[in-house]
N, CA, C and O atoms as a Tinker XYZ file with bonds, in Angstrom:
   516  protein
     1  N     15.322000   -6.003000   -5.893000    73     2
     2  CA    14.140000   -5.163000   -5.762000    64     1     3
     3  C     14.269000   -4.343000   -4.489000    63     2     4     5
     4  O     14.509000   -4.884000   -3.410000    81     3
     5  N     14.110000   -3.045000   -4.625000    73     3     6
     6  CA    14.113000   -2.153000   -3.457000    64     5     7
     7  C     12.833000   -1.329000   -3.450000    63     6     8     9
     8  O     12.385000   -0.834000   -4.485000    81     7
     9  N     12.269000   -1.198000   -2.287000    73     7    10
    10  CA    11.060000   -0.411000   -2.103000    64     9    11
    11  C     11.295000    0.566000   -0.963000    63    10    12    13
    12  O     11.711000    0.175000    0.127000    81    11
    13  N     11.029000    1.825000   -1.219000    73    11    14
    14  CA    11.246000    2.869000   -0.223000    64    13    15
    15  C      9.928000    3.557000    0.062000    63    14    16    17
    16  O      9.415000    4.303000   -0.773000    81    15
    17  N      9.380000    3.309000    1.236000    73    15    18
    18  CA     8.125000    3.939000    1.632000    64    17    19
    19  C      8.401000    5.215000    2.413000    63    18    20    21
    20  O      9.360000    5.292000    3.181000    81    19
    21  N      7.561000    6.203000    2.209000    73    19    22
    22  CA     7.705000    7.466000    2.931000    64    21    23
    23  C      6.348000    8.155000    3.020000    63    22    24    25
    24  O      5.376000    7.727000    2.397000    81    23
    25  N      6.298000    9.217000    3.796000    73    23    26
    26  CA     5.090000   10.021000    3.872000    64    25    27
    27  C      4.264000    9.841000    5.116000    63    26    28    29
    28  O      3.265000   10.535000    5.306000    81    27
    29  N      4.665000    8.921000    5.967000    73    27    30
    30  CA     3.919000    8.744000    7.201000    64    29    31
    31  C      4.102000    9.926000    8.133000    63    30    32    33
    32  O      4.911000   10.817000    7.876000    81    31
    33  N      3.350000    9.924000    9.204000    73    31    34
    34  CA     3.443000   10.998000   10.172000    64    33    35
    35  C      2.243000   11.011000   11.080000    63    34    36    37
    36  O      1.527000   10.020000   11.222000    81    35
    37  N      2.043000   12.149000   11.687000    73    35    38
    38  CA     0.937000   12.328000   12.625000    64    37    39
    39  C     -0.153000   13.159000   11.965000    63    38    40    41
    40  O      0.121000   14.204000   11.376000    81    39
    41  N     -1.377000   12.694000   12.067000    73    39    42
    42  CA    -2.512000   13.431000   11.526000    64    41    43
    43  C     -3.671000   13.358000   12.506000    63    42    44    45
    44  O     -3.764000   12.423000   13.302000    81    43
    45  N     -4.531000   14.325000   12.447000    73    43    46
    46  CA    -5.732000   14.301000   13.267000    64    45    47
    47  C     -6.813000   13.502000   12.554000    63    46    48    49
    48  O     -6.812000   13.378000   11.329000    81    47
    49  N     -7.720000   12.974000   13.330000    73    47    50
    50  CA    -8.859000   12.280000   12.744000    64    49    51
    51  C     -9.579000   13.208000   11.781000    63    50    52    53
    52  O     -9.841000   14.371000   12.090000    81    51
    53  N     -9.893000   12.675000   10.611000    73    51    54
    54  CA   -10.517000   13.488000    9.570000    64    53    55
    55  C     -9.516000   14.117000    8.625000    63    54    56    57
    56  O     -9.895000   14.663000    7.589000    81    55
    57  N     -8.252000   14.046000    8.970000    73    55    58
    58  CA    -7.222000   14.638000    8.146000    64    57    59
    59  C     -6.754000   13.715000    7.033000    63    58    60    61
    60  O     -7.350000   12.670000    6.771000    81    59
    61  N     -5.669000   14.129000    6.383000    73    59    62
    62  CA    -5.157000   13.393000    5.229000    64    61    63
    63  C     -3.643000   13.242000    5.300000    63    62    64    65
    64  O     -2.937000   14.065000    5.883000    81    63
    65  N     -3.177000   12.177000    4.696000    73    63    66
    66  CA    -1.753000   11.939000    4.478000    64    65    67
    67  C     -1.604000   11.267000    3.118000    63    66    68    69
    68  O     -2.526000   10.607000    2.640000    81    67
    69  N     -0.454000   11.437000    2.508000    73    67    70
    70  CA    -0.151000   10.717000    1.272000    64    69    71
    71  C      1.144000    9.946000    1.444000    63    70    72    73
    72  O      2.195000   10.521000    1.726000    81    71
    73  N      1.052000    8.654000    1.273000    73    71    74
    74  CA     2.219000    7.789000    1.342000    64    73    75
    75  C      2.776000    7.578000   -0.060000    63    74    76    77
    76  O      2.036000    7.572000   -1.043000    81    75
    77  N      4.089000    7.408000   -0.134000    73    75    78
    78  CA     4.750000    7.116000   -1.398000    64    77    79
    79  C      5.565000    5.835000   -1.257000    63    78    80    81
    80  O      6.109000    5.538000   -0.194000    81    79
    81  N      5.635000    5.091000   -2.344000    73    79    82
    82  CA     6.469000    3.887000   -2.386000    64    81    83
    83  C      7.261000    3.936000   -3.688000    63    82    84    85
    84  O      6.709000    3.733000   -4.770000    81    83
    85  N      8.549000    4.205000   -3.573000    73    83    86
    86  CA     9.423000    4.261000   -4.738000    64    85    87
    87  C     10.051000    2.895000   -4.960000    63    86    88    89
    88  O     10.698000    2.346000   -4.069000    81    87
    89  N      9.858000    2.357000   -6.149000    73    87    90
    90  CA    10.347000    1.017000   -6.476000    64    89    91
    91  C     11.552000    1.107000   -7.405000    63    90    92    93
    92  O     11.609000    1.972000   -8.278000    81    91
    93  N     12.503000    0.217000   -7.212000    73    91    94
    94  CA    13.674000    0.161000   -8.083000    64    93    95
    95  C     14.220000   -1.256000   -8.087000    63    94    96    97
    96  O     13.807000   -2.102000   -7.295000    81    95
    97  N     15.163000   -1.497000   -9.001000    73    95    98
    98  CA    15.795000   -2.802000   -9.053000    64    97    99
    99  C     15.129000   -3.786000   -9.977000    63    98   100   101
   100  O     15.518000   -4.953000  -10.022000    81    99
   101  N     14.119000   -3.337000  -10.725000    73    99   102
   102  CA    13.488000   -4.191000  -11.720000    64   101   103
   103  C     12.935000   -3.315000  -12.832000    63   102   104   105
   104  O     12.651000   -2.136000  -12.623000    81   103
   105  N     12.785000   -3.898000  -14.010000    73   103   106
   106  CA    12.344000   -3.124000  -15.165000    64   105   107
   107  C     10.985000   -3.567000  -15.691000    63   106   108   109
   108  O     10.371000   -2.858000  -16.489000    81   107
   109  N     10.515000   -4.709000  -15.263000    73   107   110
   110  CA     9.243000   -5.212000  -15.753000    64   109   111
   111  C      8.085000   -4.313000  -15.334000    63   110   112   113
   112  O      8.076000   -3.768000  -14.231000    81   111
   113  N      7.106000   -4.166000  -16.232000    73   111   114
   114  CA     5.866000   -3.480000  -15.905000    64   113   115
   115  C      4.799000   -4.469000  -15.438000    63   114   116   117
   116  O      3.676000   -4.084000  -15.111000    81   115
   117  N      5.166000   -5.737000  -15.412000    73   115   118
   118  CA     4.222000   -6.804000  -15.069000    64   117   119
   119  C      4.377000   -7.133000  -13.593000    63   118   120   121
   120  O      5.029000   -8.109000  -13.225000    81   119
   121  N      3.764000   -6.299000  -12.751000    73   119   122
   122  CA     3.875000   -6.498000  -11.319000    64   121   123
   123  C      2.645000   -5.932000  -10.619000    63   122   124   125
   124  O      1.906000   -5.122000  -11.179000    81   123
   125  N      2.454000   -6.362000   -9.427000    73   123   126
   126  CA     1.459000   -5.774000   -8.538000    64   125   127
   127  C      2.186000   -5.158000   -7.362000    63   126   128   129
   128  O      3.192000   -5.690000   -6.893000    81   127
   129  N      1.683000   -4.056000   -6.897000    73   127   130
   130  CA     2.257000   -3.387000   -5.731000    64   129   131
   131  C      1.128000   -3.137000   -4.742000    63   130   132   133
   132  O      0.022000   -2.757000   -5.128000    81   131
   133  N      1.414000   -3.350000   -3.484000    73   131   134
   134  CA     0.365000   -3.295000   -2.476000    64   133   135
   135  C      0.829000   -2.559000   -1.237000    63   134   136   137
   136  O      2.019000   -2.493000   -0.930000    81   135
   137  N     -0.142000   -2.011000   -0.541000    73   135   138
   138  CA     0.076000   -1.430000    0.781000    64   137   139
   139  C     -0.568000   -2.339000    1.816000    63   138   140   141
   140  O     -1.722000   -2.748000    1.688000    81   139
   141  N      0.210000   -2.639000    2.837000    73   139   142
   142  CA    -0.284000   -3.363000    3.993000    64   141   143
   143  C     -0.071000   -2.486000    5.225000    63   142   144   145
   144  O      0.735000   -1.555000    5.207000    81   143
   145  N     -0.792000   -2.791000    6.277000    73   143   146
   146  CA    -0.563000   -2.083000    7.530000    64   145   147
   147  C     -0.654000   -3.050000    8.688000    63   146   148   149
   148  O     -1.353000   -4.062000    8.634000    81   147
   149  N      0.078000   -2.706000    9.745000    73   147   150
   150  CA     0.057000   -3.533000   10.940000    64   149   151
   151  C     -0.011000   -2.637000   12.159000    63   150   152   153
   152  O      0.899000   -1.854000   12.431000    81   151
   153  N     -1.100000   -2.768000   12.881000    73   151   154
   154  CA    -1.284000   -2.029000   14.124000    64   153   155
   155  C     -0.715000   -2.844000   15.284000    63   154   156   157
   156  O     -0.598000   -4.065000   15.179000    81   155
   157  N     -0.364000   -2.195000   16.372000    73   155   158
   158  CA     0.194000   -2.926000   17.517000    64   157   159
   159  C     -0.733000   -4.046000   17.978000    63   158   160   161
   160  O     -1.924000   -3.830000   18.202000    81   159
   161  N     -0.180000   -5.224000   18.115000    73   159   162
   162  CA    -0.940000   -6.361000   18.605000    64   161   163
   163  C     -1.881000   -6.986000   17.600000    63   162   164   165
   164  O     -2.649000   -7.886000   17.940000    81   163
   165  N     -1.829000   -6.516000   16.362000    73   163   166
   166  CA    -2.732000   -7.051000   15.344000    64   165   167
   167  C     -1.942000   -7.643000   14.182000    63   166   168   169
   168  O     -0.756000   -7.368000   14.006000    81   167
   169  N     -2.624000   -8.451000   13.409000    73   167   170
   170  CA    -1.992000   -9.031000   12.244000    64   169   171
   171  C     -1.879000   -7.990000   11.124000    63   170   172   173
   172  O     -2.643000   -7.027000   11.060000    81   171
   173  N     -0.918000   -8.217000   10.263000    73   171   174
   174  CA    -0.766000   -7.354000    9.094000    64   173   175
   175  C     -1.971000   -7.557000    8.174000    63   174   176   177
   176  O     -2.395000   -8.687000    7.932000    81   175
   177  N     -2.508000   -6.468000    7.673000    73   175   178
   178  CA    -3.673000   -6.563000    6.784000    64   177   179
   179  C     -3.438000   -5.779000    5.503000    63   178   180   181
   180  O     -2.745000   -4.762000    5.486000    81   179
   181  N     -4.034000   -6.283000    4.436000    73   179   182
   182  CA    -3.945000   -5.595000    3.160000    64   181   183
   183  C     -4.834000   -4.373000    3.134000    63   182   184   185
   184  O     -5.977000   -4.425000    3.587000    81   183
   185  N     -4.324000   -3.276000    2.610000    73   183   186
   186  CA    -5.063000   -2.022000    2.539000    64   185   187
   187  C     -5.509000   -1.743000    1.109000    63   186   188   189
   188  O     -6.686000   -1.493000    0.849000    81   187
   189  N     -4.557000   -1.788000    0.193000    73   187   190
   190  CA    -4.875000   -1.482000   -1.194000    64   189   191
   191  C     -3.781000   -2.038000   -2.083000    63   190   192   193
   192  O     -2.654000   -2.255000   -1.638000    81   191
   193  N     -4.122000   -2.266000   -3.345000    73   191   194
   194  CA    -3.127000   -2.786000   -4.277000    64   193   195
   195  C     -3.430000   -2.301000   -5.687000    63   194   196   197
   196  O     -4.527000   -1.827000   -5.984000    81   195
   197  N     -2.437000   -2.435000   -6.534000    73   195   198
   198  CA    -2.561000   -2.043000   -7.935000    64   197   199
   199  C     -1.802000   -3.056000   -8.782000    63   198   200   201
   200  O     -0.629000   -3.335000   -8.529000    81   199
   201  N     -2.480000   -3.606000   -9.790000    73   199   202
   202  CA    -1.833000   -4.470000  -10.773000    64   201   203
   203  C     -1.451000   -3.566000  -11.932000    63   202   204   205
   204  O     -2.310000   -3.128000  -12.697000    81   203
   205  N     -0.183000   -3.294000  -12.057000    73   203   206
   206  CA     0.296000   -2.226000  -12.916000    64   205   207
   207  C     -0.094000   -2.388000  -14.383000    63   206   208   209
   208  O     -0.528000   -1.420000  -15.008000    81   207
   209  N      0.049000   -3.576000  -14.941000    73   207   210
   210  CA    -0.138000   -3.748000  -16.375000    64   209   211
   211  C     -1.561000   -3.418000  -16.808000    63   210   212   213
   212  O     -1.770000   -2.872000  -17.891000    81   211
   213  N     -2.524000   -3.741000  -15.982000    73   211   214
   214  CA    -3.928000   -3.538000  -16.342000    64   213   215
   215  C     -4.580000   -2.389000  -15.585000    63   214   216   217
   216  O     -5.734000   -2.050000  -15.846000    81   215
   217  N     -3.854000   -1.790000  -14.654000    73   215   218
   218  CA    -4.442000   -0.710000  -13.874000    64   217   219
   219  C     -5.526000   -1.153000  -12.926000    63   218   220   221
   220  O     -6.340000   -0.342000  -12.485000    81   219
   221  N     -5.545000   -2.432000  -12.606000    73   219   222
   222  CA    -6.541000   -2.947000  -11.658000    64   221   223
   223  C     -6.176000   -2.508000  -10.251000    63   222   224   225
   224  O     -5.016000   -2.593000   -9.849000    81   223
   225  N     -7.166000   -2.039000   -9.505000    73   223   226
   226  CA    -6.951000   -1.650000   -8.113000    64   225   227
   227  C     -7.947000   -2.376000   -7.215000    63   226   228   229
   228  O     -8.997000   -2.835000   -7.663000    81   227
   229  N     -7.593000   -2.464000   -5.956000    73   227   230
   230  CA    -8.481000   -3.067000   -4.978000    64   229   231
   231  C     -8.249000   -2.411000   -3.632000    63   230   232   233
   232  O     -7.151000   -1.944000   -3.330000    81   231
   233  N     -9.313000   -2.382000   -2.820000    73   231   234
   234  CA    -9.239000   -1.745000   -1.508000    64   233   235
   235  C     -9.911000   -2.621000   -0.464000    63   234   236   237
   236  O    -10.877000   -3.330000   -0.746000    81   235
   237  N     -9.377000   -2.554000    0.749000    73   235   238
   238  CA   -10.057000   -3.187000    1.871000    64   237   239
   239  C    -11.350000   -2.422000    2.138000    63   238   240   241
   240  O    -11.417000   -1.216000    1.901000    81   239
   241  N    -12.356000   -3.101000    2.620000    73   239   242
   242  CA   -13.635000   -2.453000    2.908000    64   241   243
   243  C    -13.466000   -1.289000    3.885000    63   242   244   245
   244  O    -14.178000   -0.288000    3.797000    81   243
   245  N    -12.529000   -1.426000    4.806000    73   243   246
   246  CA   -12.348000   -0.418000    5.849000    64   245   247
   247  C    -11.807000    0.906000    5.324000    63   246   248   249
   248  O    -11.896000    1.924000    6.010000    81   247
   249  N    -11.241000    0.905000    4.106000    73   247   250
   250  CA   -10.658000    2.139000    3.574000    64   249   251
   251  C    -11.297000    2.572000    2.263000    63   250   252   253
   252  O    -10.997000    3.649000    1.747000    81   251
   253  N    -12.166000    1.748000    1.732000    73   251   254
   254  CA   -12.786000    2.059000    0.444000    64   253   255
   255  C    -13.509000    3.383000    0.523000    63   254   256   257
   256  O    -14.172000    3.675000    1.518000    81   255
   257  N    -13.390000    4.180000   -0.510000    73   255   258
   258  CA   -13.997000    5.518000   -0.632000    64   257   259
   259  C    -13.260000    6.577000    0.175000    63   258   260   261
   260  O    -13.626000    7.752000    0.133000    81   259
   261  N    -12.233000    6.178000    0.906000    73   259   262
   262  CA   -11.426000    7.159000    1.640000    64   261   263
   263  C     -9.980000    7.179000    1.162000    63   262   264   265
   264  O     -9.330000    8.224000    1.176000    81   263
   265  N     -9.482000    6.028000    0.741000    73   263   266
   266  CA    -8.101000    5.918000    0.278000    64   265   267
   267  C     -8.104000    5.741000   -1.234000    63   266   268   269
   268  O     -9.027000    5.160000   -1.804000    81   267
   269  N     -7.048000    6.257000   -1.877000    73   267   270
   270  CA    -6.898000    6.097000   -3.314000    64   269   271
   271  C     -5.458000    5.728000   -3.641000    63   270   272   273
   272  O     -4.524000    6.408000   -3.218000    81   271
   273  N     -5.286000    4.658000   -4.390000    73   271   274
   274  CA    -3.957000    4.251000   -4.825000    64   273   275
   275  C     -3.757000    4.750000   -6.254000    63   274   276   277
   276  O     -4.665000    4.677000   -7.082000    81   275
   277  N     -2.558000    5.256000   -6.530000    73   275   278
   278  CA    -2.256000    5.758000   -7.866000    64   277   279
   279  C     -0.785000    5.506000   -8.169000    63   278   280   281
   280  O     -0.028000    5.085000   -7.294000    81   279
   281  N     -0.387000    5.763000   -9.399000    73   279   282
   282  CA     0.981000    5.462000   -9.802000    64   281   283
   283  C      1.519000    6.565000  -10.688000    63   282   284   285
   284  O      0.776000    7.284000  -11.355000    81   283
   285  N      2.824000    6.672000  -10.672000    73   283   286
   286  CA     3.570000    7.492000  -11.615000    64   285   287
   287  C      4.607000    6.562000  -12.212000    63   286   288   289
   288  O      5.665000    6.344000  -11.621000    81   287
   289  N      4.308000    6.012000  -13.379000    73   287   290
   290  CA     5.200000    5.006000  -13.955000    64   289   291
   291  C      6.562000    5.586000  -14.289000    63   290   292   293
   292  O      7.567000    4.880000  -14.203000    81   291
   293  N      6.618000    6.845000  -14.666000    73   291   294
   294  CA     7.907000    7.457000  -14.997000    64   293   295
   295  C      8.832000    7.474000  -13.792000    63   294   296   297
   296  O     10.046000    7.326000  -13.927000    81   295
   297  N      8.255000    7.654000  -12.624000    73   295   298
   298  CA     9.033000    7.677000  -11.386000    64   297   299
   299  C      9.044000    6.326000  -10.697000    63   298   300   301
   300  O      9.716000    6.145000   -9.682000    81   299
   301  N      8.294000    5.369000  -11.251000    73   299   302
   302  CA     8.161000    4.049000  -10.609000    64   301   303
   303  C      7.766000    4.219000   -9.142000    63   302   304   305
   304  O      8.332000    3.604000   -8.238000    81   303
   305  N      6.789000    5.065000   -8.954000    73   303   306
   306  CA     6.333000    5.358000   -7.604000    64   305   307
   307  C      4.823000    5.157000   -7.523000    63   306   308   309
   308  O      4.077000    5.542000   -8.424000    81   307
   309  N      4.404000    4.559000   -6.447000    73   307   310
   310  CA     2.988000    4.368000   -6.179000    64   309   311
   311  C      2.629000    5.176000   -4.942000    63   310   312   313
   312  O      3.392000    5.244000   -3.979000    81   311
   313  N      1.464000    5.780000   -4.990000    73   311   314
   314  CA     1.015000    6.634000   -3.905000    64   313   315
   315  C     -0.237000    6.063000   -3.256000    63   314   316   317
   316  O     -1.030000    5.373000   -3.897000    81   315
   317  N     -0.396000    6.358000   -2.005000    73   315   318
   318  CA    -1.631000    6.029000   -1.303000    64   317   319
   319  C     -2.127000    7.305000   -0.643000    63   318   320   321
   320  O     -1.602000    7.740000    0.381000    81   319
   321  N     -3.144000    7.893000   -1.248000    73   319   322
   322  CA    -3.762000    9.093000   -0.686000    64   321   323
   323  C     -4.787000    8.652000    0.340000    63   322   324   325
   324  O     -5.732000    7.930000    0.021000    81   323
   325  N     -4.597000    9.085000    1.559000    73   323   326
   326  CA    -5.458000    8.657000    2.653000    64   325   327
   327  C     -6.215000    9.870000    3.183000    63   326   328   329
   328  O     -5.625000   10.780000    3.765000    81   327
   329  N     -7.515000    9.872000    2.975000    73   327   330
   330  CA    -8.381000   10.962000    3.437000    64   329   331
   331  C     -9.298000   10.463000    4.543000    63   330   332   333
   332  O     -9.461000    9.259000    4.742000    81   331
   333  N     -9.882000   11.393000    5.245000    73   331   334
   334  CA   -10.824000   11.068000    6.326000    64   333   335
   335  C    -10.227000   10.009000    7.252000    63   334   336   337
   336  O    -10.859000    8.996000    7.554000    81   335
   337  N     -9.022000   10.263000    7.684000    73   335   338
   338  CA    -8.313000    9.297000    8.521000    64   337   339
   339  C     -9.039000    9.064000    9.836000    63   338   340   341
   340  O     -9.672000    9.961000   10.394000    81   339
   341  N     -8.927000    7.834000   10.308000    73   339   342
   342  CA    -9.546000    7.446000   11.570000    64   341   343
   343  C     -8.471000    6.958000   12.531000    63   342   344   345
   344  O     -7.439000    6.460000   12.083000    81   343
   345  N     -8.680000    7.085000   13.837000    73   343   346
   346  CA    -7.684000    6.617000   14.810000    64   345   347
   347  C     -7.324000    5.139000   14.644000    63   346   348   349
   348  O     -6.190000    4.743000   14.914000    81   347
   349  N     -8.279000    4.329000   14.202000    73   347   350
   350  CA    -7.982000    2.905000   14.014000    64   349   351
   351  C     -7.073000    2.663000   12.812000    63   350   352   353
   352  O     -6.657000    1.531000   12.562000    81   351
   353  N     -6.772000    3.702000   12.084000    73   351   354
   354  CA    -5.818000    3.602000   10.990000    64   353   355
   355  C     -4.379000    3.753000   11.442000    63   354   356   357
   356  O     -3.462000    3.673000   10.624000    81   355
   357  N     -4.166000    3.970000   12.726000    73   355   358
   358  CA    -2.815000    4.061000   13.274000    64   357   359
   359  C     -2.117000    2.717000   13.120000    63   358   360   361
   360  O     -2.582000    1.699000   13.633000    81   359
   361  N     -0.996000    2.727000   12.408000    73   359   362
   362  CA    -0.290000    1.476000   12.106000    64   361   363
   363  C      1.002000    1.808000   11.375000    63   362   364   365
   364  O      1.245000    2.947000   10.979000    81   363
   365  N      1.814000    0.785000   11.210000    73   363   366
   366  CA     2.961000    0.887000   10.313000    64   365   367
   367  C      2.487000    0.426000    8.938000    63   366   368   369
   368  O      1.967000   -0.679000    8.785000    81   367
   369  N      2.672000    1.280000    7.951000    73   367   370
   370  CA     2.252000    0.985000    6.590000    64   369   371
   371  C      3.482000    0.586000    5.780000    63   370   372   373
   372  O      4.502000    1.275000    5.796000    81   371
   373  N      3.370000   -0.527000    5.078000    73   371   374
   374  CA     4.476000   -1.044000    4.274000    64   373   375
   375  C      3.997000   -1.313000    2.856000    63   374   376   377
   376  O      2.840000   -1.672000    2.636000    81   375
   377  N      4.902000   -1.136000    1.894000    73   375   378
   378  CA     4.568000   -1.488000    0.520000    64   377   379
   379  C      5.306000   -2.763000    0.130000    63   378   380   381
   380  O      6.375000   -3.071000    0.658000    81   379
   381  N      4.720000   -3.484000   -0.790000    73   379   382
   382  CA     5.269000   -4.763000   -1.213000    64   381   383
   383  C      4.975000   -4.985000   -2.689000    63   382   384   385
   384  O      4.015000   -4.438000   -3.232000    81   383
   385  N      5.807000   -5.792000   -3.328000    73   383   386
   386  CA     5.680000   -6.069000   -4.762000    64   385   387
   387  C      5.565000   -7.565000   -5.003000    63   386   388   389
   388  O      6.187000   -8.379000   -4.322000    81   387
   389  N      4.754000   -7.895000   -5.988000    73   387   390
   390  CA     4.592000   -9.271000   -6.454000    64   389   391
   391  C      4.756000   -9.279000   -7.965000    63   390   392   393
   392  O      4.201000   -8.434000   -8.667000    81   391
   393  N      5.517000  -10.234000   -8.451000    73   391   394
   394  CA     5.589000  -10.462000   -9.894000    64   393   395
   395  C      4.658000  -11.622000  -10.202000    63   394   396   397
   396  O      4.907000  -12.743000   -9.760000    81   395
   397  N      3.589000  -11.374000  -10.951000    73   395   398
   398  CA     2.574000  -12.396000  -11.174000    64   397   399
   399  C      3.123000  -13.681000  -11.753000    63   398   400   401
   400  O      4.042000  -13.671000  -12.572000    81   399
   401  N      2.557000  -14.770000  -11.323000    73   399   402
   402  CA     2.922000  -16.076000  -11.835000    64   401   403
   403  C      1.646000  -16.848000  -12.115000    63   402   404   405
   404  O      0.575000  -16.259000  -12.257000    81   403
   405  N      1.758000  -18.136000  -12.193000    73   403   406
   406  CA     0.583000  -18.943000  -12.480000    64   405   407
   407  C     -0.516000  -18.819000  -11.456000    63   406   408   409
   408  O     -1.652000  -19.217000  -11.714000    81   407
   409  N     -0.200000  -18.272000  -10.296000    73   407   410
   410  CA    -1.204000  -18.108000   -9.247000    64   409   411
   411  C     -1.926000  -16.780000   -9.337000    63   410   412   413
   412  O     -2.733000  -16.462000   -8.463000    81   411
   413  N     -1.656000  -15.986000  -10.382000    73   411   414
   414  CA    -2.398000  -14.749000  -10.572000    64   413   415
   415  C     -1.617000  -13.508000  -10.162000    63   414   416   417
   416  O     -0.485000  -13.596000   -9.688000    81   415
   417  N     -2.245000  -12.350000  -10.354000    73   415   418
   418  CA    -1.548000  -11.086000  -10.114000    64   417   419
   419  C     -1.550000  -10.675000   -8.645000    63   418   420   421
   420  O     -0.795000   -9.781000   -8.262000    81   419
   421  N     -2.362000  -11.291000   -7.830000    73   419   422
   422  CA    -2.293000  -11.057000   -6.396000    64   421   423
   423  C     -2.915000   -9.780000   -5.903000    63   422   424   425
   424  O     -2.793000   -9.461000   -4.720000    81   423
   425  N     -3.585000   -9.025000   -6.774000    73   423   426
   426  CA    -4.228000   -7.784000   -6.335000    64   425   427
   427  C     -5.724000   -8.043000   -6.229000    63   426   428   429
   428  O     -6.430000   -8.062000   -7.237000    81   427
   429  N     -6.197000   -8.239000   -5.024000    73   427   430
   430  CA    -7.604000   -8.534000   -4.797000    64   429   431
   431  C     -7.940000   -8.160000   -3.358000    63   430   432   433
   432  O     -7.063000   -8.079000   -2.498000    81   431
   433  N     -9.222000   -7.934000   -3.119000    73   431   434
   434  CA    -9.646000   -7.616000   -1.759000    64   433   435
   435  C     -9.409000   -8.834000   -0.876000    63   434   436   437
   436  O     -9.805000   -9.949000   -1.216000    81   435
   437  N     -8.772000   -8.611000    0.241000    73   435   438
   438  CA    -8.448000   -9.737000    1.111000    64   437   439
   439  C     -7.086000  -10.341000    0.840000    63   438   440   441
   440  O     -6.763000  -11.413000    1.354000    81   439
   441  N     -6.279000   -9.655000    0.029000    73   439   442
   442  CA    -4.947000  -10.172000   -0.280000    64   441   443
   443  C     -4.164000  -10.409000    1.011000    63   442   444   445
   444  O     -4.386000   -9.770000    2.039000    81   443
   445  N     -3.248000  -11.348000    0.902000    73   443   446
   446  CA    -2.493000  -11.755000    2.083000    64   445   447
   447  C     -1.039000  -11.332000    1.959000    63   446   448   449
   448  O     -0.515000  -11.231000    0.850000    81   447
   449  N     -0.380000  -11.082000    3.092000    73   447   450
   450  CA     1.051000  -10.743000    3.029000    64   449   451
   451  C      1.867000  -11.815000    2.322000    63   450   452   453
   452  O      2.867000  -11.503000    1.675000    81   451
   453  N      1.460000  -13.056000    2.434000    73   451   454
   454  CA     2.209000  -14.135000    1.789000    64   453   455
   455  C      2.067000  -14.118000    0.272000    63   454   456   457
   456  O      2.784000  -14.839000   -0.422000    81   455
   457  N      1.153000  -13.304000   -0.253000    73   455   458
   458  CA     1.022000  -13.170000   -1.699000    64   457   459
   459  C      2.160000  -12.343000   -2.294000    63   458   460   461
   460  O      2.375000  -12.360000   -3.506000    81   459
   461  N      2.891000  -11.617000   -1.440000    73   459   462
   462  CA     3.896000  -10.667000   -1.909000    64   461   463
   463  C      5.282000  -11.058000   -1.392000    63   462   464   465
   464  O      5.461000  -11.383000   -0.218000    81   463
   465  N      6.253000  -11.015000   -2.304000    73   463   466
   466  CA     7.583000  -11.533000   -1.978000    64   465   467
   467  C      8.579000  -10.459000   -1.572000    63   466   468   469
   468  O      9.519000  -10.733000   -0.826000    81   467
   469  N      8.381000   -9.242000   -2.056000    73   467   470
   470  CA     9.373000   -8.193000   -1.829000    64   469   471
   471  C      8.747000   -7.060000   -1.021000    63   470   472   473
   472  O      7.659000   -6.573000   -1.330000    81   471
   473  N      9.467000   -6.659000    0.020000    73   471   474
   474  CA     8.930000   -5.699000    0.968000    64   473   475
   475  C      9.895000   -4.557000    1.213000    63   474   476   477
   476  O     11.112000   -4.741000    1.220000    81   475
   477  N      9.333000   -3.379000    1.412000    73   475   478
   478  CA    10.115000   -2.249000    1.860000    64   477   479
   479  C      9.964000   -2.088000    3.355000    63   478   480   481
   480  O      9.227000   -2.829000    4.006000    81   479
   481  N     10.671000   -1.111000    3.890000    73   479   482
   482  CA    10.511000   -0.834000    5.315000    64   481   483
   483  C      9.203000   -0.081000    5.504000    63   482   484   485
   484  O      8.676000    0.484000    4.545000    81   483
   485  N      8.693000   -0.063000    6.667000    73   483   486
   486  CA     7.415000    0.582000    6.900000    64   485   487
   487  C      7.554000    2.053000    7.229000    63   486   488   489
   488  O      8.640000    2.550000    7.526000    81   487
   489  N      6.427000    2.730000    7.169000    73   487   490
   490  CA     6.360000    4.121000    7.592000    64   489   491
   491  C      5.207000    4.248000    8.581000    63   490   492   493
   492  O      4.109000    3.746000    8.342000    81   491
   493  N      5.469000    4.913000    9.673000    73   491   494
   494  CA     4.484000    4.997000   10.745000    64   493   495
   495  C      3.424000    6.054000   10.442000    63   494   496   497
   496  O      3.739000    7.188000   10.081000    81   495
   497  N      2.179000    5.663000   10.596000    73   495   498
   498  CA     1.055000    6.593000   10.494000    64   497   499
   499  C      0.348000    6.588000   11.838000    63   498   500   501
   500  O     -0.067000    5.536000   12.325000    81   499
   501  N      0.213000    7.748000   12.427000    73   499   502
   502  CA    -0.476000    7.888000   13.705000    64   501   503
   503  C     -1.617000    8.883000   13.541000    63   502   504   505
   504  O     -1.406000   10.023000   13.128000    81   503
   505  N     -2.811000    8.446000   13.865000    73   503   506
   506  CA    -3.996000    9.288000   13.733000    64   505   507
   507  C     -4.539000    9.558000   15.124000    63   506   508   509
   508  O     -4.935000    8.635000   15.835000    81   507
   509  N     -4.555000   10.814000   15.504000    73   507   510
   510  CA    -5.041000   11.188000   16.835000    64   509   511
   511  C     -6.524000   11.530000   16.784000    63   510   512   513
   512  O     -7.028000   12.032000   15.779000    81   511
   513  N     -7.209000   11.249000   17.881000    73   511   514
   514  CA    -8.651000   11.511000   17.920000    64   513   515
   515  C     -8.943000   12.911000   18.431000    63   514   516
   516  O    -10.106000   13.302000   18.531000    81   515
């Protein structure tokens, strides 16, 4: 499994960025893909996720109504559209994949990094005030 995240950069508060996560190395449609972020000195936190087979999505309260997760199954790419960015959103954003098992699909508010087994490298998002 390979995950390639891209699209990070510098944005002003109130601005927008779109992150992409290109997935490869597996053919199953039965997976969940998630975005996590980690700010300096803070723990990694779940931002948003998508359970591909059912189209279920979930968002952290801090980004709900501002961020949107979407997919392009033909490209096996998941996007995170981030609008109305805030300085506290400055972090390294990483995407991760989970193949559901008896413990569920893993896409829920409050999801944990340990719920996901496969990780890509992160992309830096910096939001200036």
